[in-house]
N, C-alpha and C positions, 0 to 999 in steps of 0.2 A: 377541527382537529389540529393538534400541535404535532410538529414534525422535527426530525433530527437528521443529521448527516454524519455518519461515523467513518467516512472513507474519503478524505481530502488530502491533496498533495500541494505543498508549498514550494517556494523557491529554495528551500533547504534541501530539496531533492530535485525532482523533475517537473515541478509546477512553475507557474509564471507569477503567482501572487505571493507576497510575504505572508507569514502567519497572521500578523495584525490585519492585513488587508482581507484575508479570508474570514477572520472573525467579523469584521465590519460588514462584509458582503453577506454573511450568514444572517446577521441582525437585520439588514435591509430586506432580506428574503423572507423574514419572519420565522427563521429556524430557531428552535429553542435550545438545542444542544448539538455540539460538534466534536469530532476528534480529527486532528491533523495526523495522518498516518504516513509520514514520509518514509521512503525506502531506506531501511537499514540505518536510520539516524533519528535522534530525538532532539536535534539542535533547536527546533522551532517551538518546543513545548513551553518554555518559560515566557517567550514573547506572546504566545497565544493565551496563556493563563493570565498574564498581566492585562492584555487587551480585553479579555473576557470579563474581568472584574469591572473594568471601566464601562463596558457595554451591557453588562447584566445578562450574559449568556453563559450557559453551562459548558465548560471545556473539559473533555476527558483526555488524559494522557494517551497517546496512540503511537503506533509504529507499524510498518509493514515489512516483514522479513521474507526474503526469497529462500526457499529450501527445497529439499527433495525427500520424498517417501519412496525409498528404493530408486527406481528410475523415473518416477513421476515428479515433474517439476510443479511446485505450487507456491502460493503466497500465504503467509500466516499473519493475521492482524493481531496485535497485542493491545489490550485496553486496561486502563486503570492502575498500571504498575507504578512503583516508586521510581520516578524518572531520574533521580540522583543516586540510585543504587550503584555502588562501585563495581560490582561484578557485572551488572548489566552493561555499564559503560565500557568496561574492558572487553566484553564479548562483542559489542557493537563495533568497537575500534578494530578488532580482528577482521570482522566482516568488511569494514570499510577499506582496510589494507588490501584485502583480496580483490575488492572492486577496483581499486586504483591500479593494482598490478594488471588486471584485465584491460583497463583503459590503455595502459602503456603498450600492451601487446597489440591492441587494435590499431593504435597510432603507428606502430612499427609496420604492421601489415599494410596499412594505407600508404605509408612512405614507400614500401617496396613496389606498390602498384603505381608509383609516380605521382601520388597525391600529397602535396606539401602541407602537412598539418603538424603542429607542435603542441607541447604542453602549455606553452604561453598562449597560443591561440585558444586552447580549450579553457583556460582559466578565465578568459573574458566572458565566457558563456556560463560560468559557474563560480560566482564570486563568494557564495556561502554554501555550507552544507556539502552534500554528497554529489560527486560528479559521476555521470553514467552515460550510457549509450545515447539517450535523448539529447544530451549536450553535444555529443560528437555529431549526431544527425543535424543539429542546428548549424554546426560549423560547416558541414558539407554543403548545406543549402546556401550559407553565406558565401562560400567559395565557388558557388555555381557548379559544383561537381554533380549535384542532383537538383531537381526542382522542388521536391517536397521531402519532408521527414519520412513519409511512408516509403518513398523511393529509396531513401538512404538505408532504411532497414531491409527492404527487399533485395537490394543489390549488394550492400556491403555489411550491414551490422547484424541482421537477423541470422538465426541458425542456418548454416549452409551458405551464408553470404561470403563475398570475396575477402572480407577483412574480419570475419567473425572469430572471436576467441572465447573459449569456455572459461567460466569462473569456477574457482574452487567450490566444490559442493558442500553445503551445510545440511546435515541431516535434520529432518523435521522434528525428531525427538529432542535434539539439542536446541532448536529454535523455540520450541514450546517450553522447554525447561528454563531457558533464559527469561521468558516472560513470567512464568509461574513462580520462579524463585524470587522475583521482585514483587510478588503478591499481585500480579496481573492475571488477566484472563486471555487465553489464546483462542482465536476464531479463524476458521478457514475462509479466506477471501474468494469471491467469485467462483464458487465450486464447479460451475459448468465448464470452466477452463480445463479441468481435468478430463471431463468427458461430457460433451453436450447431449449425449443420449441418456445420461444418468444411469447407464447400465452397471458401471462398476462403482458408482458413488457410494452406495450403502456399505460395500465392503471396505472402501477407503476410509469412510467416516468411522466405522467400527474399529479399524486399526488405529486411527488417529485418536479416538476417544481413549483407547487403552494406554496411549502415551501422553495423555493429558489435555487433549483438545476439548474445549468446553462449549464451542458454539460454531454456527455456520452463518455466513452472509447470504440471506435469502432475498433481501430487497436490493436490487441492482438494476441500473437503467435499461439494460437490454433484455431483462427477463420478463416473460409474459406472466399474466396472472396465474395461468395454469402451472407454469414452471415454478413460480414462487410458492404456490400452494403445495406442490409436491415436495419442495425442499423443507417447508415448514412442517409438513406431516412426517417426513423422515426424521427431522430434528426432534420432533416430539416423541417419536418412537424410541429414539436413542437417549432421551433425557438431556438434550443439548439446547443451549440458548440460540435465539435467532437475532441477528443484527442486520443492519443495512446502511448503504451509503452510495454516493454517486460516482466515486472514483474520479472526482473532478480534478483536472490538472490546470485549468485556466485556458489560455489561448492556444496551448499546444495540442489540444484534443477537441476536435469539433464534435458536436452532437451530445455533449454532456453539459448539464447545468448543476450548479451548486444546489443541493437539496432535491435534485431530480427535476426533470423537465415537465412532468405533469404529476398530478396528485396520485395517480395509480402507481407511480414508481417510488413515491416518498415513503420513508420509514417512519412509523408512528412513534411518538414520544414514549409510549408504554414500553417499548423495547429497551430504552435507556433506563427506565425505572427498574426493570427486571435485571439488567446488567449491574446496576448499582447495588441492588439488593444482594446479588451473588457476591459482589466484591466485598460487601460489608459483613457477610456471614462468615463464621469461623471456617477456615479451610476452603473459602469460597472459590479460589482459583483451581 
């Protein structure tokens, strides 16, 4: 069977491998198609497309956008959009500005706590793409404020942490509209993050379908076969696509492998064929 991985992060956001390195690693792993879905940025798409042509692997334009449905935080994956669309780029720039503002407030909080961190320090950990809390966490490890990135989040950067700062909220409808306006397809990432019991997931998906959501990520490394079947069944009932990916970040996240660490976790290539068919159909998004 052939496999895909439609949820990868590069050094353009909070991953440790460049887009080209991810493409080559996917080829080495025998993966037939990938999407690099960096947080709130599409900076790595051109590099991935160029390397994909060299390596003979299918590359899908991708992005992962943080948003809210009411008070519910969630992540929305976008696929197959026109990545040079001016309005999309403008909207992503607004999101990136809000992220940078949050970074500055976190640094200010850390300074007030007597922890000497600066923008210049942070730039060393994020030379390209988007800078976010994982980069600040690396900086805190480097300065021996904490021992691990997990400790950095639990003590300082996670919600309720000593230096936590809220980011300006983006409504889920606006995030989906950004993707669909550029002829892409919007998919809910790792849906059990919303509710691991899946009790409210059907109602959430119905609301999100009404505002343009087209699919759900059912293949995800920590999901059991039973959980995946339930998500697929629910998606089928709602007439929604199914996608999957590893959420691979490279060296910053232990326990995940590009393409999935075992065949039971891997997303089959047929899912990409279905996604492509929807993208090519009139009004597919």
